Structures are given as C-alpha cells and as structure tokens.
C-alpha positions in Angstrom: -17.1 -77.7 -89.4 -17.1 -81.4 -90.4 -20.8 -81.6 -89.7 -21.4 -78.6 -92.0 -19.3 -80.2 -94.8 -21.4 -83.4 -94.4 -24.7 -81.4 -94.7 -23.5 -79.5 -97.8 -22.2 -82.6 -99.5 -25.6 -84.4 -98.8 -27.6 -81.4 -100.2 -25.3 -81.3 -103.2 -25.9 -85.0 -103.8 -29.7 -84.6 -103.4 -29.6 -81.8 -106.0 -27.7 -84.2 -108.2 -30.2 -86.9 -107.9 -33.2 -84.6 -108.5 -31.6 -83.5 -111.7 -31.1 -87.2 -112.7 -34.6 -88.5 -112.3 -34.9 -89.3 -116.1 -33.7 -92.7 -116.9 -30.6 -92.7 -119.0 -32.5 -93.9 -122.1 -34.3 -90.7 -122.2 -31.3 -88.4 -121.9 -31.3 -86.0 -125.0 -27.7 -85.0 -124.8 -25.9 -88.4 -125.1 -23.7 -88.8 -128.1 -23.7 -92.2 -129.8 -22.9 -91.2 -133.4 -19.3 -92.2 -134.1 -18.8 -89.6 -136.8 -19.7 -86.8 -134.3 -17.4 -87.7 -131.4 -14.7 -85.3 -130.6 -11.0 -85.9 -131.6 -8.8 -86.7 -128.8 -5.2 -87.6 -128.0 -4.5 -90.3 -125.2 -2.0 -89.8 -122.6 1.2 -91.8 -123.5 1.5 -95.1 -121.7 5.2 -95.5 -122.0 6.4 -92.0 -121.2 6.9 -91.1 -117.6 5.7 -87.9 -116.0 9.1 -86.4 -116.4 9.2 -87.2 -120.1 11.5 -90.3 -120.1 10.6 -93.1 -122.5 9.7 -96.5 -120.9 11.7 -99.1 -122.8 12.0 -102.1 -120.4 9.6 -104.2 -118.3 11.6 -103.1 -115.3 11.0 -99.4 -116.1 7.3 -100.1 -116.5 6.8 -102.1 -113.4 9.1 -100.1 -111.1 8.4 -96.5 -112.3 5.7 -95.8 -114.9 3.1 -98.3 -113.4 3.2 -96.9 -109.8 3.0 -93.3 -111.3 -0.2 -94.2 -113.1 -1.7 -96.1 -110.2 -1.1 -93.0 -108.0 -2.9 -90.8 -110.4 -5.9 -93.1 -110.5 -6.0 -93.3 -106.8 -5.8 -89.6 -106.2 -7.8 -88.3 -109.2 -10.4 -91.1 -110.1 -11.2 -93.7 -107.5 -9.8 -92.2 -104.4 -7.0 -93.4 -102.2 -7.6 -95.7 -99.1 -6.1 -93.9 -96.2 -4.3 -95.6 -93.3 -7.0 -96.5 -90.7 -7.1 -94.3 -87.5 -6.6 -97.5 -85.5 -5.3 -100.9 -86.6 -8.1 -103.0 -88.0 -8.5 -106.6 -86.7 -9.6 -109.2 -89.1 -11.2 -112.6 -88.2 -12.9 -115.3 -90.2 -16.0 -117.2 -89.1 -17.3 -120.2 -91.1 -21.0 -119.9 -90.2 -22.2 -122.6 -92.6 -20.6 -125.6 -94.5 -22.8 -127.6 -96.9 -21.0 -130.6 -98.6 -24.1 -131.6 -100.4 -24.7 -128.3 -102.3 -26.3 -128.7 -105.7 -27.0 -132.6 -105.1 -23.5 -133.1 -104.0 -21.7 -131.4 -106.7 -20.0 -129.0 -104.5 -19.4 -127.7 -100.9 -20.8 -124.4 -100.0 -19.1 -122.2 -97.2 -20.7 -119.2 -95.8 -17.8 -117.2 -94.3 -18.2 -114.0 -92.1 -15.1 -111.7 -92.5 -15.1 -109.6 -89.3 -13.4 -106.1 -89.4 -13.0 -104.2 -86.1 -11.2 -101.5 -84.4 -11.8 -98.9 -81.8 -14.0 -96.9 -84.3 -16.5 -99.8 -84.8 -17.2 -103.2 -86.4 -18.4 -104.4 -89.7 -18.8 -107.8 -91.4 -18.7 -109.2 -95.0 -20.8 -112.3 -95.9 -18.5 -114.1 -98.2 -19.5 -117.2 -100.2 -17.2 -119.9 -101.3 -18.2 -122.9 -103.5 -15.8 -125.7 -104.2 -16.4 -128.6 -106.5 -16.3 -132.0 -104.6 -14.8 -134.1 -107.5 -12.0 -131.8 -108.3 -8.4 -132.2 -107.4 -7.8 -129.7 -104.6 -6.7 -126.8 -104.4 -8.9 -125.4 -107.2 -8.8 -122.2 -109.2 -11.7 -120.0 -108.8 -13.8 -117.1 -110.0 -14.4 -114.3 -107.6 -17.4 -112.2 -108.5 -18.2 -108.8 -107.3 -21.9 -109.3 -106.8 -24.9 -107.2 -107.1 -26.9 -110.1 -105.4 -27.0 -110.1 -101.7 -24.9 -113.1 -100.5 -27.3 -113.5 -97.6 -30.3 -113.9 -99.9 -31.7 -117.0 -101.4 -30.3 -115.9 -104.8 -27.5 -118.3 -103.9 -29.5 -121.2 -103.4 -29.5 -124.0 -106.0 -32.3 -123.6 -108.6 -35.1 -126.2 -108.3 -35.9 -125.9 -111.9 -32.6 -125.5 -113.7 -30.0 -128.2 -112.6 -26.5 -126.7 -112.3 -27.8 -123.1 -111.9 -28.3 -120.9 -109.0 -31.6 -119.1 -108.5 -30.0 -116.0 -109.8 -29.2 -117.7 -113.1 -25.5 -118.1 -112.7 -24.2 -121.5 -114.2 -22.2 -122.7 -111.3 -22.6 -126.3 -112.5 -20.6 -125.6 -115.7 -17.9 -123.9 -113.6 -17.7 -127.0 -111.3 -17.4 -129.3 -114.3 -14.6 -127.3 -115.7 -12.8 -127.6 -112.3 -13.4 -124.1 -110.9 -14.6 -122.9 -107.5 -16.7 -119.9 -107.2 -16.8 -117.1 -104.7 -19.0 -114.0 -104.3 -18.6 -110.8 -102.3 -21.7 -108.4 -102.0 -21.2 -104.9 -103.2 -23.3 -103.4 -100.3 -21.7 -105.2 -97.4 -19.2 -102.4 -96.6 -20.8 -99.4 -98.4 -24.2 -98.6 -99.8 -24.8 -98.6 -103.6 -25.1 -94.9 -103.8 -23.6 -93.8 -100.5 -23.8 -90.1 -99.8 -22.9 -89.9 -96.0 -20.1 -92.3 -95.4 -21.0 -92.5 -91.6 -22.1 -96.1 -91.6 -19.8 -97.6 -94.2 -16.3 -99.1 -93.8 -15.0 -95.6 -94.0 -16.0 -94.9 -90.3 -13.2 -97.4 -89.2 -10.6 -95.2 -91.0 -11.6 -91.7 -89.8 -9.2 -89.9 -87.5 -10.6 -87.6 -84.8 -13.1 -85.0 -86.1 -13.2 -86.4 -89.6 -16.7 -87.6 -90.9 -16.4 -87.6 -94.7 -13.7 -88.7 -97.2 -11.3 -86.1 -98.2 -11.3 -85.1 -101.9 -8.6 -87.6 -102.8 -10.0 -90.4 -100.5 -12.0 -93.5 -101.5 -15.4 -93.4 -102.9 -17.9 -96.3 -103.4 -15.8 -98.2 -106.1 -12.7 -98.0 -104.0 -14.5 -99.5 -101.0 -15.8 -102.3 -103.2 -12.3 -103.1 -104.3 -10.9 -103.0 -100.9 -13.6 -105.5 -99.8 -12.6 -107.9 -102.6 -9.0 -107.8 -101.4 -10.2 -108.7 -97.9 -12.0 -111.7 -99.5 -8.7 -112.6 -101.1 -7.0 -112.5 -97.8 -9.4 -115.1 -96.6 -8.8 -117.3 -99.7 -5.1 -117.3 -98.9 -6.1 -119.3 -95.8 -8.5 -121.8 -97.4 -6.6 -125.0 -98.4 -9.5 -125.9 -100.9 -8.8 -122.8 -103.1 -5.7 -122.2 -105.2 -5.3 -118.5 -104.4 -2.6 -118.0 -107.0 -5.3 -118.8 -109.6 -8.2 -116.4 -108.9 -10.1 -114.8 -111.7 -11.9 -111.6 -110.5 -15.0 -110.5 -112.4 -17.8 -108.0 -112.4 -20.6 -106.6 -114.5 -21.4 -102.9 -115.1 -20.6 -101.0 -111.9 -19.0 -104.1 -110.6 -16.9 -104.4 -113.8 -15.6 -101.0 -112.9 -14.7 -102.1 -109.4 -13.1 -105.2 -110.9 -10.6 -103.4 -113.0 -9.6 -101.2 -110.1 -9.3 -104.2 -107.8 -7.1 -106.1 -110.2 -5.0 -103.1 -111.0 -4.1 -102.6 -107.4 -4.1 -106.1 -106.0 -1.5 -108.3 -107.9 -2.7 -111.5 -106.2 -5.6 -111.6 -108.6 -4.4 -113.7 -111.5 -6.9 -112.6 -114.1 -9.6 -109.9 -114.6 -12.9 -110.0 -116.4 -14.7 -106.7 -117.1 -18.3 -107.2 -118.3 -19.8 -104.1 -120.0 -18.1 -101.8 -117.5 -18.3 -98.7 -119.6 -17.5 -95.3 -118.1 -14.9 -95.6 -115.3 -14.4 -99.2 -116.4 -12.9 -100.2 -119.7 -14.3 -97.4 -121.9 -12.1 -94.5 -122.7 -13.1 -91.0 -121.1 -12.0 -88.9 -124.0 -14.5 -90.4 -126.4 -17.4 -89.0 -124.5 -19.7 -91.6 -126.0 -22.6 -92.9 -124.1 -22.2 -92.5 -120.3 -19.7 -89.7 -119.6 -18.0 -88.5 -116.4 -20.8 -85.8 -116.0 -23.6 -88.5 -116.3 -21.8 -90.7 -113.7 -21.3 -87.9 -111.1 -24.8 -86.7 -111.6 -26.4 -90.0 -110.8 -23.7 -91.5 -108.6 -21.7 -88.6 -107.2 -19.5 -90.6 -104.8 -18.7 -93.8 -106.8 -15.5 -91.9 -107.6 -13.6 -89.6 -105.3 -14.5 -85.9 -105.2 -11.3 -84.9 -107.2 -12.9 -86.6 -110.3 -15.7 -83.9 -110.3 -13.0 -81.4 -111.5 -12.7 -83.1 -114.8 -16.4 -83.1 -115.8 -16.5 -81.9 -119.4 -12.8 -81.6 -119.1 -11.7 -85.2 -119.7 -9.0 -84.1 -122.0 -7.2 -82.6 -119.0 -7.1 -85.9 -117.1 -3.5 -87.2 -117.0 -4.8 -90.7 -117.4 -7.4 -92.6 -119.5 -8.7 -96.1 -119.0 -6.3 -97.9 -121.2 -3.8 -97.1 -118.6 -5.9 -98.9 -115.9 -6.0 -102.0 -118.1 -2.3 -101.8 -118.7 -1.7 -101.7 -115.0 -3.1 -105.3 -114.8 -0.3 -106.5 -117.1 1.2 -108.9 -117.4 -1.8 -110.8 -115.9 -4.6 -111.5 -118.4 -7.5 -109.2 -118.8 -10.7 -109.8 -120.6 -13.4 -107.2 -121.8 -16.9 -108.0 -122.8 -19.3 -105.6 -124.7 -22.6 -106.0 -126.4 -24.1 -104.3 -129.6 -27.1 -102.7 -127.9 -25.3 -101.5 -124.8 -24.4 -98.2 -126.4 -24.4 -96.5 -122.9 -21.2 -98.6 -122.1 -19.5 -97.6 -125.4 -18.4 -100.9 -126.8 -16.1 -99.2 -129.2 -14.4 -97.3 -126.4 -14.1 -100.5 -124.3 -12.4 -102.3 -127.2 -10.1 -99.3 -128.0 -9.0 -99.2 -124.3 -8.0 -102.9 -124.5 -6.2 -102.3 -127.8 -4.2 -99.4 -126.5 -3.4 -101.2 -123.2 -1.8 -103.9 -125.4 1.2 -101.7 -125.9 2.3 -102.6 -122.4 1.5 -106.3 -122.7 3.7 -106.5 -125.7 6.5 -104.7 -123.9 6.2 -107.4 -121.2 6.3 -110.1 -123.8 2.7 -111.1 -123.8 0.4 -111.6 -126.8 -2.2 -108.9 -127.0 -4.5 -107.1 -129.4 -3.0 -106.2 -132.7 -5.8 -104.3 -134.5 -7.8 -101.2 -133.7 -10.7 -102.7 -135.6 -13.5 -103.9 -133.5 -13.9 -107.6 -133.8 -16.9 -109.2 -135.4 -19.9 -110.0 -133.2 -19.5 -113.6 -132.0 -15.8 -113.8 -132.7 -14.2 -113.8 -129.3 -10.5 -113.2 -128.8 -9.4 -115.8 -126.3 -5.8 -116.9 -127.0 -4.3 -113.6 -126.0 -3.3 -111.9 -122.7 -5.9 -109.2 -123.6 -9.1 -110.9 -124.6 -12.4 -109.5 -125.9 -15.8 -110.3 -127.3 -18.9 -108.5 -128.4 -22.2 -110.2 -128.8 -25.7 -109.2 -129.8 -28.0 -108.0 -127.2 -28.1 -105.6 -124.3 -26.7 -104.9 -120.8 -26.4 -108.3 -119.2 -24.3 -111.4 -118.7 -25.8 -114.3 -120.8 -24.7 -117.9 -120.9 -22.7 -117.2 -124.1 -20.6 -114.7 -122.0 -20.2 -117.0 -119.1 -18.8 -119.6 -121.5 -16.3 -117.3 -123.1 -15.1 -116.1 -119.6 -14.5 -119.8 -118.8 -12.8 -120.4 -122.1 -10.4 -117.4 -121.4 -9.8 -118.8 -117.9 -9.2 -122.3 -119.2 -6.5 -121.0 -121.6 -4.7 -118.9 -118.8 -5.4 -120.5 -115.5 -5.8 -124.3 -116.0 -2.7 -126.5 -115.9 -1.4 -127.0 -119.4 
C-alpha cells in the first residue's frame, strides 16, 4: 500500500508539472491589479482559538503563539515527526583556510553528519569569520541556492571583497560579521516528489515511505537543516551564536521565516522577496497564489495545504501571523517594484499587521499601512522593510540595508 501511494503521488506531481510548463510570466490568470483584488478579512492575531482576547505578552508567548505555530506546522509547512530511531550528529571540519580573501577571513568547511539505523546524510556547511574582529562575532546565516561544495564560494579574482557568486562578504567582514551558508539541496531536492532519498528517510517508521499529509515538505526540511547548522554554531567559539541573523531569498526567504518562527535561537530574520508562503498575505491572491505554488512545486508545503487551493479564506492563519511568531526578535522584509509575482504590497501589509504583536511586546514596529516610498528603508524598528526599483534579486543596495538593520539590532551599542 505505501508503494501504491508513492506511485500515485509521483503521477500526480508529474501531471502538475506538465500543466505548469509555461513560465510564470506567461500565465494569463494572474491578478496584479490592486483594484480588482478580492476583499478579505485576516484571522485575528490577538484572539485565541477559544475566543479569548490576548492582552499580555505572557498570554501571547505561552498560549496564542504556540497555537499559531501548531496550525502552520499541520496545515502549511508540515510537522517534523519524531525520528524512528535517534539521530546521531557529528561535526567534521574538512577544511580550514586562515588566508581566505587575502587574509581578511578564515573559511571553515564543516560536514554535519546525520546518522541512524535508517541511513546517513551529510550537510556541507560553510563558516567565514573575519580575522581582525574581536571574537566571538555575530554572523549572517544564509539559506543558499548556491551549492556550498561549488566554487561559487571561492573569492572573486576580479572583484576584491566579493565571492564568485557576487555576495559582498568583504563588506560583512568590515562591519564585524561572520557569514555562514547552508545549501538548500543537501537534505532534500529542490522539487522533491519521492522523499525516499531525502532526510525524511531517517524519520520513517517501518512501512512508511512518504510523508503523511500533515508532515514536512521541502521548506520544512530546509528549515530543519538550518537549525542543525545552528547546533554546530553553538559549538564554534569564533561565532556568537546568540547574534545570528538568518536570511534567504525567494524560496529560501520562505524557508527563512519558517526557520526563525520555530527556532528562537536565531536573533534576527531577513526575508528577501519571499512572496507566497513567505511574507505575502495568502488572502490577497495577488501574483503567485497557493494554486500556483502547488502546481509548480507540489511538495514545498505539506499535502494538507492543498485543501485550501482557491479557498485561502478558510485558512485559520495568514502570513502576518508567521511574522508575528518571530517577535520580539527583529524581522526585515525586502520587496522590489518589478517583482509583482511576490506581491510587494502583500509583503508589506503582512509586516504591518504583524506589528500588532511587536507593539504588545513593547517593541517599535510599523505604524502605517501605506507602502513606504521606493528607496526609503525602515531600519530603526523591530519590523523593518524596504522596497527598491528592479526585479527578483538581491542587489548590493539590499545587502547594505540588511547590514544596516543588523547593525542597529545586533551590534553592541
């Protein structure tokens, strides 16, 4: 029976992918016109499932926040089950280069080995620490599309201070930050449809071969991997693990928010153009929608999420509630004018509505529902935001604003 379910799910996914051959830019049924978006009511942040008003920080942290996280785990991203057998974790530093980037930093390549009776997997985790900084240092941890075992992470020979992939590590080092990267496909493939060779295999009990409808999809697996990277950072004396900013772009921006909401060890979260299942509100149904997501990437979320395709108003949560679960830790949302697929307006509104919880917890947050002007970043707030001209990418301007936000919240005053 499990094999039959596996075959049926694989066939279902193949049908989805055949239907999705057209690039998103050519979809004819995507709504971008603000005047034509449907009216909606957001689920209340500060009312419990039993109808009680949440009026104190204690009620939020001890009652409402756990409720919301449980709903996201069971209905959106998928819950990580207890492994069938205990997982043994070990760390192996396979390379240490103190002369990285002409001596500006030390690079460490770390293998995080995960093993039980069901099998063995490894993550290739990169850690860069500035050599001239007072240790331990705060750091950025990036959910990366770039393979950490590729030369993308070598120093550029033509742009001093940059990696080959274009990331400005030199600027991070100058500001006193370390940098870490975990690869999104070390534990699960980008568009996994089988879950037989992913990290999931270490968790299956006897006769299970596919996640249950409420169990973890791809984004949850990525989030789980980032938490294992944090486990390692807690053992590294060169890194101040109490001051780690987790960040990600697009799909990895979605994973970033789910990671930070669950794992309170991350001190700050940065979501870059994360859109649907990231910062953008489901109920606006603008740009990418739940239907578009599960058509192209059916298992990024758990299968329970499929039930709400074109029924987003029936969801007991929306993404402002996910951002609120990061409180009181700072969160930063980045949008751009031409990235309409990610719904910049919906991303901002999500951050704005999440601010209700930050204010309850005594933190400064967004006070206006009006989208800020292009190039006018909001930095000195526990809920930060900027929108810039351009498309779906992280530019130097964005990196600088991320660093400014981290400077304000993580660097010693």
